[in-house]
C-alpha positions as CSV (number, residue, x, y, z in Angstrom):
1,X,-0.6,25.7,6.3
2,X,1.5,28.0,4.0
3,X,-0.5,26.8,0.9
4,X,-3.8,27.6,2.5
5,X,-2.6,31.0,3.5
6,X,-1.5,31.7,-0.1
7,X,-4.9,30.5,-1.4
8,X,-6.6,33.2,0.8
9,X,-4.2,36.0,-0.1
10,X,-2.3,35.9,-3.5
11,X,-3.6,32.9,-5.6
12,X,-6.7,32.7,-7.8
13,X,-9.0,29.7,-7.7
14,X,-7.2,27.7,-10.4
15,X,-3.7,28.3,-8.9
16,X,-5.0,27.4,-5.4
17,X,-6.6,24.2,-6.7
18,X,-3.5,23.2,-8.6
19,X,-1.3,23.7,-5.6
20,X,-3.5,21.5,-3.4
21,X,-4.2,18.8,-6.0
22,X,-2.4,16.2,-4.0
23,X,-4.5,16.9,-0.9
24,X,-7.7,16.9,-3.0
25,X,-6.7,13.5,-4.6
26,X,-6.1,11.8,-1.2
27,X,-9.2,13.4,0.4
28,X,-11.5,12.4,-2.5
29,X,-10.3,8.8,-2.5
30,X,-10.7,8.6,1.3
31,X,-14.2,9.9,1.1
32,X,-15.1,7.4,-1.6
33,X,-13.7,4.4,0.3
34,X,-15.5,5.4,3.5
35,X,-18.8,5.8,1.6
36,X,-18.4,2.3,0.1
37,X,-17.6,0.8,3.5
38,X,-20.7,2.4,5.0
39,X,-22.9,1.2,2.2
40,X,-21.5,-2.3,2.5
41,X,-22.4,-2.3,6.2
42,X,-25.8,-0.8,6.2
43,X,-27.1,-1.8,2.7
44,X,-26.2,-5.6,2.8
45,X,-27.6,-6.6,6.2
46,X,-30.4,-8.5,4.6
47,X,-28.6,-9.8,1.5
48,X,-29.8,-13.2,0.2
49,X,-26.6,-13.8,-1.7
50,X,-24.2,-13.7,1.3
51,X,-24.0,-15.8,4.5
52,X,-25.0,-13.8,7.6
53,X,-21.6,-14.5,9.2
54,X,-20.0,-12.3,6.5
55,X,-22.1,-9.3,7.5
56,X,-21.4,-9.9,11.2
57,X,-17.6,-9.8,10.5
58,X,-18.1,-6.7,8.4
59,X,-19.8,-5.0,11.3
60,X,-16.8,-5.9,13.6
61,X,-14.4,-4.4,11.0
62,X,-16.5,-1.3,10.8
63,X,-16.4,-0.7,14.6
64,X,-12.6,-1.1,14.5
65,X,-12.5,1.4,11.6
66,X,-14.5,4.0,13.6
67,X,-12.2,3.5,16.6
68,X,-9.2,4.0,14.4
69,X,-10.6,7.1,12.8
70,X,-11.4,8.7,16.2
71,X,-7.9,8.0,17.4
72,X,-6.4,9.6,14.3
73,X,-8.6,12.7,14.6
74,X,-7.7,13.1,18.2
75,X,-4.0,12.9,17.4
76,X,-4.4,15.3,14.5
77,X,-6.2,17.9,16.6
78,X,-3.6,17.7,19.3
79,X,-0.7,18.1,16.8
80,X,-2.3,21.0,14.8
81,X,-4.1,23.0,17.5
82,X,-2.3,22.3,20.8
83,X,1.3,21.9,19.7
84,X,3.3,23.9,17.1
85,X,5.9,21.3,16.5
86,X,5.8,20.5,12.7
87,X,8.4,17.7,13.1
88,X,5.9,15.8,15.2
89,X,3.2,16.4,12.6
90,X,5.5,15.1,9.8
91,X,6.4,12.1,12.0
92,X,2.7,11.4,12.4
93,X,2.2,11.7,8.6
94,X,5.0,9.2,7.9
95,X,3.7,6.7,10.5
96,X,0.3,7.0,8.9
97,X,1.8,6.3,5.5
98,X,3.5,3.2,6.9
99,X,0.2,2.0,8.4
100,X,-1.6,2.6,5.2
101,X,1.0,0.5,3.3
102,X,0.6,-2.2,6.0
103,X,-3.2,-2.1,5.7
104,X,-2.9,-2.4,1.9
105,X,-0.8,-5.6,2.4
106,X,-3.3,-7.0,4.9
107,X,-6.1,-6.2,2.4
108,X,-4.6,-7.7,-0.7
109,X,-2.7,-10.7,0.6
110,X,-5.7,-12.7,1.9
111,X,-7.5,-12.0,-1.4
112,X,-4.4,-13.1,-3.4
113,X,-4.2,-16.4,-1.4
114,X,-8.0,-17.0,-1.8
115,X,-7.9,-16.4,-5.5
116,X,-4.9,-18.7,-5.9
117,X,-6.6,-21.4,-3.9
118,X,-10.0,-21.3,-5.6
119,X,-8.5,-20.7,-9.1
120,X,-11.3,-18.1,-9.9
121,X,-11.9,-14.4,-9.5
122,X,-15.0,-15.0,-7.5
123,X,-16.9,-11.7,-6.8
124,X,-14.0,-9.6,-8.1
125,X,-14.7,-7.5,-11.1
126,X,-12.0,-8.0,-13.8
127,X,-13.1,-5.1,-16.0
128,X,-13.1,-2.8,-12.9
129,X,-9.6,-3.8,-12.0
130,X,-8.5,-3.4,-15.6
131,X,-9.4,0.3,-15.3
132,X,-8.4,0.8,-11.7
133,X,-4.9,-0.8,-11.8
134,X,-3.3,1.6,-14.3
135,X,-5.0,4.4,-12.5
136,X,-3.3,3.4,-9.3
137,X,0.1,3.8,-10.9
138,X,-0.9,7.1,-12.4
139,X,-2.3,8.2,-9.1
140,X,0.9,7.4,-7.2
141,X,3.0,9.1,-9.9
142,X,1.1,12.3,-9.7
143,X,1.5,12.4,-6.0
144,X,5.2,11.7,-6.3
145,X,5.7,14.6,-8.8
146,X,4.0,17.1,-6.4
147,X,6.3,19.9,-5.1
148,X,7.9,18.8,-1.8
149,X,6.4,15.4,-2.1
150,X,7.0,13.0,0.8
151,X,7.3,9.2,0.4
152,X,4.5,8.6,2.9
153,X,2.0,10.2,0.6
154,X,2.5,8.1,-2.5
155,X,3.9,4.8,-1.2
156,X,0.6,3.2,0.0
157,X,-1.0,3.9,-3.5
158,X,2.1,2.5,-5.3
159,X,2.1,-0.7,-3.2
160,X,-1.7,-1.1,-3.7
161,X,-1.3,-0.7,-7.4
162,X,1.4,-3.4,-7.5
163,X,-0.6,-5.8,-5.5
164,X,-3.7,-5.1,-7.6
165,X,-1.8,-5.7,-10.8
166,X,-0.7,-9.1,-9.4
167,X,-4.3,-9.9,-8.4
168,X,-5.6,-8.8,-11.8
169,X,-3.0,-11.0,-13.6
170,X,-4.1,-14.0,-11.4
171,X,-7.8,-13.4,-12.1
172,X,-7.3,-13.1,-15.9
173,X,-5.2,-16.3,-16.0
174,X,-7.6,-18.3,-13.9
175,X,-10.6,-17.0,-15.8
176,X,-9.1,-18.1,-19.1
177,X,-7.9,-21.5,-17.9
178,X,-10.5,-22.4,-15.3
179,X,-13.9,-21.2,-16.5
180,X,-16.3,-21.8,-13.6
181,X,-19.1,-19.3,-14.2
182,X,-21.8,-22.0,-13.8
183,X,-20.3,-23.3,-10.6
184,X,-20.2,-19.8,-9.1
185,X,-23.8,-19.1,-10.1
186,X,-24.9,-22.4,-8.5
187,X,-23.0,-21.5,-5.3
188,X,-24.7,-18.1,-5.1
189,X,-28.1,-19.8,-5.7
190,X,-27.4,-22.3,-2.9
191,X,-26.5,-19.5,-0.5
192,X,-29.7,-17.6,-1.4
193,X,-31.9,-20.7,-0.9
194,X,-30.2,-21.4,2.5
195,X,-30.8,-17.8,3.6
196,X,-34.5,-18.0,2.5
197,X,-35.0,-21.2,4.4
198,X,-33.4,-19.8,7.5
199,X,-35.6,-16.6,7.3
200,X,-38.8,-18.7,6.9
201,X,-37.8,-21.0,9.8
202,X,-37.2,-17.9,12.0
203,X,-40.6,-16.5,11.0
204,X,-42.3,-19.8,11.9
205,X,-40.5,-19.8,15.3
206,X,-41.6,-16.2,16.0
207,X,-45.2,-17.0,15.0
208,X,-45.3,-20.0,17.3
209,X,-43.8,-18.0,20.1
210,X,-46.4,-15.3,19.7
211,X,-49.2,-17.9,19.8
212,X,-47.9,-19.6,22.9
213,X,-47.4,-16.3,24.7
214,X,-51.0,-15.2,23.8
């Protein structure tokens, strides 16, 4: 609150932006992740390269995510507008940091196990992770060096960077020692053919139902 008051009173645009860079970093990444999640839910519903069960699970996760966001917004409104106890607000921030770290573990551990079992990166982009992994460490370092930095702000990004580095190392090792590009392409082609057959079969059923009803 004090930083925002200074931005309105005694700081210029550059000074205000510099003082709030940590908040801007976290907000920009949160918005980016939410947009990607929304695109995955609404832009892949008719994908021929993924089994329909995957999209159904994605929709369930999206509903849980919306519920989690609404709960957090309600708590945040209560702590900032109804109460004036900053200790409760800091406690909520620390709990949110712990939950973010836990969700990072839940996100990466299944992928690490899957990659270890299949001995292949699968749909993971090794070049993207090569760029993103060092950025994760740099991101957490810049948050750590912010004035009055709290551990709950940088810990989730630091843990995610460590897990992503481990995942990247596994992907690069398996890609060099177990080249299976042709196998992966054949698997994607098989899934696409199955989805096309299911779609054609459903269309035939719908046409027969229409004829019988008429």
